[in-house]
Backbone as CSV, one residue per row, in Angstrom:
resi,resn,N_x,N_y,N_z,CA_x,CA_y,CA_z,C_x,C_y,C_z
1,MET,22.908,178.800,-4.771,22.809,179.149,-6.191,22.134,180.498,-6.367
2,LYS,21.111,180.775,-5.540,20.486,182.032,-5.653,21.467,183.178,-5.288
3,THR,22.250,182.944,-4.260,23.221,183.966,-3.896,24.264,184.215,-4.976
4,THR,24.653,183.180,-5.700,25.595,183.331,-6.841,25.017,184.161,-7.908
5,LEU,23.704,183.821,-8.322,23.067,184.606,-9.391,22.956,186.072,-8.968
6,THR,22.555,186.348,-7.705,22.404,187.687,-7.263,23.732,188.447,-7.388
7,LEU,24.833,187.810,-7.011,26.151,188.491,-7.067,26.517,188.762,-8.514
8,ILE,26.243,187.839,-9.458,26.542,188.118,-10.871,25.689,189.219,-11.395
9,ALA,24.407,189.302,-11.045,23.570,190.361,-11.520,24.056,191.694,-10.981
10,ALA,24.521,191.731,-9.726,24.976,192.971,-9.176,26.263,193.476,-9.900
11,LEU,27.125,192.489,-10.240,28.370,192.858,-10.918,28.055,193.387,-12.306
12,MET,27.050,192.838,-13.025,26.681,193.293,-14.318,26.109,194.680,-14.285
13,LEU,25.297,194.964,-13.252,24.724,196.326,-13.129,25.834,197.294,-12.875
14,ALA,26.796,196.926,-12.044,27.930,197.880,-11.722,28.683,198.160,-13.033
15,ALA,28.943,197.139,-13.799,29.709,197.337,-15.048,28.956,198.197,-16.021
16,CYS,27.645,198.075,-16.095,26.851,198.975,-16.984,26.880,200.341,-16.502
17,ALA,26.832,200.541,-15.231,26.802,201.879,-14.624,28.194,202.526,-14.907
18,GLY,29.287,201.713,-14.820,30.555,202.291,-15.082,30.821,202.737,-16.517
19,THR,30.056,202.153,-17.478,30.259,202.469,-18.837,29.231,203.430,-19.463
20,ALA,28.351,203.903,-18.533,27.236,204.779,-19.001,27.881,206.118,-19.466
21,PRO,27.383,206.720,-20.500,27.959,207.949,-21.021,27.764,209.081,-19.988
22,SER,28.876,209.903,-19.813,28.836,210.979,-18.887,27.981,212.136,-19.437
23,ALA,27.465,212.960,-18.586,26.671,214.092,-19.015,27.551,215.150,-19.718
24,PRO,27.128,215.827,-20.755,27.988,216.806,-21.455,28.236,218.020,-20.479
25,PRO,29.420,218.697,-20.638,29.741,219.811,-19.798,28.639,220.849,-19.851
26,ALA,28.456,221.542,-18.756,27.399,222.618,-18.742,27.916,223.786,-19.464
27,GLY,26.935,224.677,-19.910,27.373,225.914,-20.612,26.990,225.880,-22.087
28,GLN,27.270,227.075,-22.731,26.921,227.177,-24.117,28.037,226.557,-24.951
29,PRO,27.717,226.122,-26.180,28.782,225.615,-27.099,29.407,226.834,-27.848
30,PHE,30.728,226.719,-28.032,31.506,227.722,-28.721,32.459,226.969,-29.716
31,THR,32.363,227.332,-30.968,33.222,226.643,-31.966,34.179,227.674,-32.557
32,GLY,35.438,227.282,-32.700,36.466,228.113,-33.317,37.777,227.468,-33.393
33,GLU,38.771,228.223,-33.882,40.160,227.740,-33.979,40.897,228.004,-32.699
34,VAL,41.592,226.985,-32.178,42.279,227.148,-30.908,43.470,228.016,-31.137
35,TRP,43.522,229.118,-30.308,44.697,230.059,-30.341,45.460,230.051,-29.039
36,GLY,45.055,229.188,-28.086,45.783,229.065,-26.846,44.838,228.673,-25.741
37,TRP,45.443,228.340,-24.563,44.590,227.954,-23.413,45.418,228.231,-22.168
38,ASP,44.671,228.429,-21.087,45.180,228.657,-19.759,44.781,227.616,-18.823
39,GLU,45.730,226.678,-18.530,45.377,225.495,-17.710,45.030,225.917,-16.281
40,LYS,45.685,226.910,-15.801,45.541,227.303,-14.403,44.059,227.812,-14.199
41,ASN,43.501,228.576,-15.130,42.184,229.148,-14.970,41.106,228.455,-15.864
42,SER,41.520,227.383,-16.590,40.658,226.602,-17.451,39.957,227.528,-18.444
43,ILE,40.743,228.279,-19.155,40.230,229.197,-20.192,40.806,228.822,-21.545
44,VAL,39.956,228.688,-22.558,40.368,228.414,-23.944,40.166,229.630,-24.813
45,THR,41.160,230.016,-25.549,41.110,231.173,-26.491,40.756,230.635,-27.809
46,LEU,39.611,231.072,-28.414,39.197,230.673,-29.734,39.139,231.831,-30.723
47,ARG,39.538,231.545,-31.909,39.440,232.514,-33.001,38.163,232.205,-33.806
48,GLN,37.272,233.213,-33.878,35.952,233.038,-34.593,35.851,234.163,-35.584
49,GLY,36.247,233.834,-36.802,36.218,234.853,-37.894,37.036,236.067,-37.560
50,GLY,36.439,237.198,-37.378,37.145,238.466,-37.157,37.372,238.794,-35.660
51,GLN,37.074,237.868,-34.787,37.253,238.216,-33.342,37.827,236.966,-32.612
52,THR,38.385,237.286,-31.483,38.948,236.261,-30.562,38.138,236.337,-29.242
53,VAL,37.690,235.093,-28.743,36.965,235.033,-27.548,37.656,234.080,-26.586
54,ARG,37.487,234.284,-25.319,38.036,233.407,-24.270,36.877,232.738,-23.571
55,VAL,36.884,231.422,-23.426,35.790,230.686,-22.852,36.259,229.903,-21.653
56,LYS,35.559,230.133,-20.561,35.783,229.381,-19.257,35.176,227.979,-19.416
57,VAL,35.996,226.926,-19.393,35.537,225.586,-19.571,35.845,224.685,-18.348
58,THR,35.404,223.425,-18.438,35.823,222.508,-17.368,37.261,221.972,-17.721
59,PRO,38.075,221.643,-16.733,39.450,221.222,-16.966,39.610,220.088,-17.890
60,ASP,38.666,219.144,-17.975,38.823,217.949,-18.857,38.777,218.401,-20.300
61,GLN,38.145,219.560,-20.655,38.052,219.985,-22.016,39.464,220.492,-22.597
62,LEU,40.401,220.749,-21.710,41.758,221.117,-22.136,42.601,219.968,-22.553
63,VAL,42.217,218.797,-22.185,43.037,217.609,-22.488,43.028,217.343,-24.045
64,GLY,44.191,217.254,-24.645,44.272,216.900,-26.032,44.080,218.121,-26.989
65,LEU,43.985,219.310,-26.498,43.896,220.464,-27.362,45.164,220.668,-28.165
66,ARG,44.980,221.152,-29.365,46.142,221.494,-30.221,45.961,222.820,-30.852
67,LEU,47.000,223.580,-30.938,46.918,224.919,-31.521,46.432,224.818,-33.006
68,HIS,45.534,225.754,-33.305,44.970,225.918,-34.727,44.066,224.801,-35.107
69,GLU,43.694,223.964,-34.169,42.688,222.929,-34.420,41.291,223.532,-34.260
70,ARG,40.365,223.110,-35.074,38.960,223.636,-34.961,38.209,222.753,-34.000
71,VAL,37.684,223.357,-32.933,37.055,222.561,-31.873,35.713,223.205,-31.464
72,THR,34.926,222.448,-30.739,33.756,222.985,-30.016,33.858,222.683,-28.585
73,VAL,33.800,223.717,-27.769,33.853,223.492,-26.265,32.577,224.054,-25.754
74,ARG,32.284,223.689,-24.503,31.132,224.214,-23.790,31.589,224.971,-22.531
75,GLY,30.995,226.070,-22.273,31.319,226.851,-21.135,30.676,228.256,-21.198
76,GLU,31.285,229.189,-20.548,30.807,230.577,-20.492,31.868,231.516,-20.904
77,LEU,31.534,232.605,-21.566,32.489,233.636,-21.902,33.200,234.211,-20.665
78,SER,34.438,234.523,-20.783,35.143,235.224,-19.687,35.081,236.719,-19.904
79,PRO,34.107,237.444,-19.389,33.861,238.813,-19.793,35.063,239.730,-19.653
80,ALA,35.807,239.529,-18.588,36.973,240.440,-18.325,38.123,240.231,-19.264
81,GLU,38.104,239.129,-20.016,39.200,238.826,-20.826,38.914,238.566,-22.305
82,ILE,37.755,239.040,-22.732,37.345,238.908,-24.159,38.192,239.918,-24.978
83,GLU,38.825,239.437,-26.003,39.577,240.330,-26.874,38.799,240.444,-28.200
84,GLN,38.424,241.663,-28.566,37.792,241.876,-29.851,38.798,242.478,-30.834
85,PHE,38.996,241.721,-31.984,39.948,242.216,-32.983,39.102,242.570,-34.219
86,VAL,39.050,243.885,-34.507,38.186,244.337,-35.585,39.022,244.719,-36.793
87,ILE,38.512,244.364,-37.976,39.098,244.665,-39.245,38.370,245.801,-39.937
88,PRO,39.043,246.791,-40.441,38.292,247.856,-41.066,37.656,247.505,-42.358
89,ALA,36.582,248.177,-42.753,35.863,247.867,-43.992,36.445,248.808,-44.986
90,GLY,37.584,248.487,-45.541,38.257,249.359,-46.529,39.645,248.876,-46.806
91,ARG,40.442,249.733,-47.492,41.835,249.394,-47.827,42.785,250.085,-46.917
92,LEU,43.822,249.390,-46.444,44.775,249.963,-45.553,46.048,250.314,-46.480
93,VAL,46.449,251.580,-46.498,47.571,252.050,-47.313,48.501,252.812,-46.439
94,ALA,49.788,252.866,-46.830,50.803,253.606,-46.116,50.437,255.107,-45.992
95,ARG,50.732,255.628,-44.804,50.548,257.087,-44.574,51.846,257.667,-44.015
96,GLY,52.528,258.445,-44.876,53.757,259.069,-44.469,54.956,258.038,-44.374
97,PRO,56.102,258.526,-43.900,57.279,257.642,-43.897,57.245,256.642,-42.784
98,ALA,57.949,255.540,-42.921,58.051,254.563,-41.854,59.099,254.939,-40.892
99,ALA,59.019,254.451,-39.657,60.011,254.718,-38.617,60.732,253.411,-38.314
100,MET,62.020,253.444,-38.024,62.803,252.249,-37.673,63.520,252.437,-36.412
101,GLY,63.833,251.307,-35.817,64.570,251.324,-34.566,65.229,249.995,-34.204
102,GLU,66.033,249.955,-33.236,66.648,248.711,-32.779,67.008,248.797,-31.284
103,THR,66.806,247.668,-30.571,67.050,247.594,-29.204,67.568,246.176,-28.820
104,THR,68.072,246.020,-27.623,68.412,244.743,-27.072,67.636,244.494,-25.834
105,GLY,67.552,243.222,-25.368,66.855,242.882,-24.203,66.949,241.464,-23.779
106,SER,66.152,241.109,-22.765,66.250,239.714,-22.231,64.822,239.161,-22.367
107,VAL,64.729,237.882,-22.849,63.448,237.240,-23.073,62.911,236.892,-21.652
108,THR,61.604,237.296,-21.434,60.929,237.077,-20.124,59.926,235.881,-20.254
109,ARG,59.279,235.678,-21.438,58.304,234.636,-21.575,58.025,234.390,-23.034
110,ILE,57.508,233.188,-23.362,56.993,232.872,-24.666,55.580,232.318,-24.490
111,SER,54.604,232.919,-25.079,53.222,232.504,-24.994,52.887,231.360,-25.890
112,PRO,52.064,230.360,-25.553,51.680,229.376,-26.526,50.881,229.920,-27.750
113,THR,50.315,231.116,-27.555,49.606,231.644,-28.728,50.464,232.349,-29.752
114,GLY,51.788,232.421,-29.465,52.737,232.930,-30.513,53.284,234.335,-30.312
115,THR,53.523,234.723,-29.087,54.177,235.978,-28.764,55.352,235.741,-27.826
116,VAL,56.368,236.679,-27.863,57.473,236.648,-26.966,57.592,237.956,-26.251
117,GLY,57.786,237.880,-24.925,57.961,239.054,-24.069,59.453,239.321,-23.874
118,ILE,59.856,240.572,-23.992,61.213,240.967,-23.866,61.394,242.199,-22.990
119,ASP,62.241,242.128,-22.038,62.518,243.297,-21.157,63.671,244.067,-21.820
120,SER,63.362,245.297,-22.219,64.313,246.142,-22.937,64.549,247.418,-22.230
121,PRO,65.614,248.231,-22.553,65.803,249.545,-21.988,64.647,250.524,-22.239
122,GLN,63.898,250.263,-23.268,62.734,251.137,-23.560,61.430,250.661,-22.929
123,GLY,61.553,249.591,-22.098,60.406,249.050,-21.428,60.060,247.655,-21.962
124,PRO,59.032,247.080,-21.417,58.619,245.676,-21.894,58.116,245.694,-23.308
125,VAL,58.584,244.759,-24.114,58.207,244.626,-25.492,57.564,243.223,-25.677
126,THR,56.432,243.221,-26.433,55.730,241.999,-26.733,55.499,241.960,-28.276
127,VAL,56.085,240.977,-28.888,55.971,240.864,-30.378,55.621,239.434,-30.762
128,TRP,55.312,239.193,-32.034,54.997,237.878,-32.510,56.294,237.068,-32.737
129,ILE,56.162,235.781,-32.608,57.167,234.834,-33.176,56.557,234.230,-34.451
130,ALA,57.398,233.641,-35.291,56.951,233.138,-36.543,55.907,232.043,-36.484
131,THR,56.049,231.153,-35.546,55.139,229.998,-35.416,54.586,229.842,-34.016
132,PRO,53.329,229.957,-33.858,52.749,229.781,-32.498,53.028,228.300,-32.014
133,GLY,53.367,228.275,-30.728,53.658,226.952,-30.091,55.177,226.610,-30.178
134,ALA,55.943,227.334,-30.981,57.359,227.066,-31.092,58.102,227.677,-29.892
135,GLN,59.312,227.257,-29.664,60.083,227.778,-28.545,61.488,228.170,-29.105
136,PRO,61.524,229.229,-29.867,62.878,229.659,-30.462,63.845,230.187,-29.414
137,PHE,63.248,230.649,-28.285,64.116,231.276,-27.249,63.660,230.675,-25.891
138,ARG,64.511,230.892,-24.894,64.210,230.549,-23.531,64.270,231.757,-22.625
139,ALA,63.579,231.675,-21.496,63.619,232.868,-20.621,65.029,233.163,-20.219
140,GLY,65.431,234.370,-20.293,66.811,234.819,-19.926,67.692,234.949,-21.167
141,ASP,67.278,234.453,-22.294,68.088,234.650,-23.511,68.246,236.148,-23.865
142,GLN,69.412,236.506,-24.271,69.666,237.898,-24.719,69.425,237.997,-26.225
143,VAL,68.635,238.938,-26.609,68.194,239.045,-27.983,68.327,240.527,-28.489
144,ARG,68.327,240.700,-29.785,68.304,241.998,-30.461,66.952,242.059,-31.211
145,VAL,66.330,243.240,-31.101,64.998,243.480,-31.710,65.116,244.608,-32.680
146,ARG,64.674,244.341,-33.882,64.626,245.385,-34.884,63.182,245.717,-35.227
147,LEU,62.837,246.999,-35.414,61.496,247.493,-35.564,61.379,248.276,-36.828
148,HIS,60.321,248.046,-37.578,59.909,248.837,-38.767,58.448,249.165,-38.552
149,LEU,58.092,250.420,-38.339,56.766,250.814,-38.014,56.185,251.762,-39.081
150,GLN,55.134,251.326,-39.741,54.521,252.104,-40.824,53.071,252.493,-40.462
151,PRO,52.841,253.872,-40.277,51.466,254.327,-40.078,50.618,254.025,-41.326
152,LEU,49.320,253.740,-41.145,48.418,253.418,-42.193,47.191,254.316,-42.095
153,GLU,46.533,254.406,-43.252,45.199,255.084,-43.285,44.219,254.159,-44.026
154,VAL,42.934,254.281,-43.648,41.921,253.492,-44.215,41.256,254.223,-45.373
155,LEU,41.209,253.607,-46.532,40.573,254.225,-47.698,39.388,253.385,-48.048
156,PRO,38.370,253.977,-48.718,37.221,253.189,-49.126,37.667,251.981,-50.008
157,ALA,36.899,250.924,-49.899,37.148,249.823,-50.781,36.922,250.175,-52.241
158,GLU,37.718,249.640,-53.160,37.523,249.954,-54.537,36.246,249.295,-55.119
159,SER,35.835,248.224,-54.496,34.614,247.545,-54.948,33.836,247.160,-53.686
160,ARG,32.650,246.572,-53.907,31.866,246.052,-52.783,32.539,244.864,-52.128
161,ASP,33.340,244.095,-52.923,33.991,242.920,-52.313,35.324,243.314,-51.873
162,VAL,35.541,243.594,-50.614,36.841,244.003,-50.086,37.835,242.842,-50.229
163,THR,38.981,243.013,-50.845,39.950,241.912,-50.998,40.427,241.359,-49.650
164,ARG,40.630,240.050,-49.650,41.170,239.448,-48.419,42.520,239.942,-48.104
165,ALA,43.319,240.352,-49.049,44.673,240.862,-48.789,44.602,242.119,-47.944
166,ALA,43.478,242.948,-48.143,43.338,244.173,-47.377,42.794,243.899,-45.995
167,MET,42.216,242.747,-45.750,41.546,242.558,-44.542,42.334,241.621,-43.574
168,SER,43.190,240.813,-44.095,43.888,239.796,-43.294,45.218,240.258,-42.843
169,GLU,45.815,239.522,-41.891,47.163,239.807,-41.446,48.126,239.613,-42.576
170,PRO,49.100,240.563,-42.783,50.057,240.351,-43.848,50.985,239.190,-43.574
171,ALA,51.537,238.609,-44.611,52.462,237.469,-44.398,53.762,237.908,-43.656
172,ALA,54.317,237.003,-42.898,55.557,237.314,-42.228,56.706,237.477,-43.180
173,PRO,57.548,238.483,-42.962,58.681,238.653,-43.785,59.734,237.641,-43.456
174,THR,60.770,237.531,-44.375,61.921,236.669,-44.129,63.180,237.472,-44.249
175,GLY,64.258,236.936,-43.711,65.537,237.518,-43.790,66.679,236.495,-43.777
176,SER,67.809,236.889,-44.136,68.994,236.026,-44.171,69.589,235.724,-42.892
177,GLU,69.354,236.625,-41.871,69.896,236.481,-40.494,69.006,235.607,-39.706
178,PRO,69.492,234.607,-38.964,68.673,233.790,-38.109,67.892,234.600,-37.109
179,GLY,66.576,234.296,-37.019,65.722,235.050,-36.053,64.286,234.805,-36.347
180,GLU,63.424,235.470,-35.548,61.966,235.403,-35.677,61.460,236.643,-36.357
181,TYR,60.882,236.462,-37.540,60.405,237.604,-38.355,58.856,237.569,-38.283
182,ALA,58.256,238.756,-38.098,56.823,238.824,-38.111,56.367,240.273,-38.417
183,VAL,55.122,240.385,-38.857,54.565,241.699,-39.141,53.101,241.665,-38.706
184,VAL,52.649,242.621,-37.979,51.301,242.735,-37.478,50.626,244.061,-37.987
185,ARG,49.463,243.877,-38.513,48.674,245.024,-38.927,47.580,245.190,-37.928
186,GLY,47.509,246.309,-37.230,46.464,246.398,-36.185,46.192,247.870,-35.863
187,ARG,45.250,247.978,-34.939,44.825,249.340,-34.499,45.440,249.664,-33.171
188,VAL,45.929,250.908,-33.018,46.556,251.315,-31.809,45.533,251.451,-30.661
189,THR,45.842,250.808,-29.568,44.911,250.802,-28.359,45.454,251.678,-27.249
190,ALA,46.856,251.944,-27.261,47.368,252.734,-26.158,48.685,253.354,-26.648
191,VAL,48.958,254.629,-26.274,50.227,255.343,-26.507,50.587,255.951,-25.189
192,ALA,51.713,255.469,-24.565,52.094,256.071,-23.250,53.471,255.607,-22.997
193,GLY,54.239,256.508,-22.291,55.525,256.197,-21.816,56.528,255.849,-23.009
194,GLY,56.354,256.396,-24.182,57.215,256.127,-25.244,56.991,254.742,-25.849
195,GLN,55.849,254.191,-25.558,55.524,252.896,-26.136,54.096,252.957,-26.804
196,VAL,53.880,252.081,-27.778,52.598,251.879,-28.461,52.150,250.488,-28.360
197,THR,50.890,250.270,-28.032,50.243,248.974,-28.027,49.270,248.799,-29.152
198,VAL,49.358,247.695,-29.862,48.480,247.437,-31.014,47.737,246.127,-30.799
199,GLU,46.474,246.118,-31.192,45.742,244.917,-31.073,46.120,243.980,-32.175
200,SER,46.018,242.622,-31.980,46.365,241.662,-32.900,45.502,240.349,-32.618
201,SER,45.523,239.481,-33.575,44.771,238.231,-33.385,45.399,237.286,-32.310
202,ARG,46.593,237.560,-31.842,47.251,236.806,-30.808,47.286,237.577,-29.509
203,GLY,46.655,238.672,-29.470,46.638,239.453,-28.243,47.501,240.751,-28.477
204,PRO,47.543,241.584,-27.437,48.232,242.925,-27.617,49.719,242.808,-28.003
205,VAL,50.175,243.601,-28.865,51.583,243.726,-29.216,52.089,245.103,-28.735
206,THR,53.195,245.136,-28.068,53.704,246.414,-27.546,55.189,246.607,-28.014
207,VAL,55.398,247.789,-28.591,56.806,248.120,-29.001,57.087,249.551,-28.583
208,TRP,58.282,249.975,-28.684,58.694,251.300,-28.403,58.418,252.235,-29.581
209,LEU,58.237,253.537,-29.310,58.036,254.532,-30.397,59.306,255.155,-30.829
210,PRO,59.804,254.884,-32.039,61.050,255.557,-32.466,60.906,257.126,-32.421
211,ALA,62.004,257.716,-32.220,62.016,259.187,-32.079,61.366,259.889,-33.289
212,GLY,60.537,260.847,-33.030,59.848,261.616,-34.063,58.565,260.956,-34.551
213,THR,58.160,259.805,-34.010,56.940,259.167,-34.463,55.746,259.663,-33.639
214,THR,54.690,260.054,-34.230,53.494,260.483,-33.541,52.313,259.574,-33.931
215,LEU,51.702,258.944,-32.899,50.564,258.105,-33.170,49.480,258.422,-32.138
216,ARG,48.245,258.103,-32.443,47.145,258.322,-31.583,46.316,257.038,-31.461
217,VAL,45.578,256.880,-30.357,44.773,255.713,-30.159,43.735,255.668,-31.311
218,GLY,43.556,254.575,-31.929,42.643,254.406,-33.020,43.280,254.357,-34.409
219,ASP,44.571,254.839,-34.490,45.366,254.764,-35.705,45.616,253.304,-36.059
220,TRP,45.818,253.086,-37.347,46.222,251.744,-37.829,47.670,251.801,-38.309
221,ILE,48.364,250.742,-37.972,49.789,250.669,-38.273,50.231,249.219,-38.641
222,ASP,51.299,249.096,-39.385,52.060,247.880,-39.639,53.224,247.866,-38.704
223,VAL,53.318,246.832,-37.871,54.482,246.700,-37.037,55.303,245.529,-37.458
224,GLN,56.415,245.766,-38.088,57.268,244.689,-38.612,58.476,244.492,-37.632
225,THR,58.674,243.337,-37.132,59.733,243.098,-36.099,60.582,241.891,-36.536
226,SER,61.802,241.885,-36.063,62.625,240.678,-36.144,63.358,240.556,-34.833
227,VAL,63.439,239.382,-34.293,64.111,239.112,-32.980,65.245,238.176,-33.267
228,HIS,66.439,238.486,-32.851,67.595,237.715,-33.210,68.445,237.391,-31.922
229,PRO,68.896,236.176,-31.844,69.714,235.813,-30.637,71.010,236.566,-30.670
230,MET,71.482,237.031,-29.452,72.732,237.735,-29.362,73.864,236.690,-29.318
231,ARG,74.908,237.024,-30.001,76.097,236.063,-30.065,77.180,236.554,-29.174
């Protein structure tokens, strides 16, 4: 009888131990909107107000993540991959004429954060798709890309309260032709090899420079693109 009671007590202790709450993941807490994650390196990209940060977390924290969901994760900043997206304190208005262009290419990748990579004769192109997480194209698809590039200048705000319209990303345009339409307002971070790279809340956007267009690092521009399947 004593042996039986001892065995029951041992089983109860084992059950209690199995249901004990696990210790919280180590690291600092970070709260923000999910803009993507990298399962291979266990990194979560969070949008926090006017900036985007990448946080190294434990693999279990990636389970169940959903794009644009507000979450709190624990971990450490990934210093080499932190993206800072800065919004100017003023109004962005058109400066000079817009430039337009068109090219064709092959889709190389679609990021879960909402960009598509395209290999074109002008070099690699990275632009937004309309909806993050969607898969409008597959790798290898042949597409046509149309570009409308408008240089901007920053003017002082008309009042102390800068309008949200002047500070936020502009709404995506629409068109009658099937395709992915998007517009990004950002600051130029690189101009080289006939291409321009612009910062955005989803990561760098890279397009070609139409003939006669002159831009410098630090300039602000609107990059309007549409990507259409080739028939």
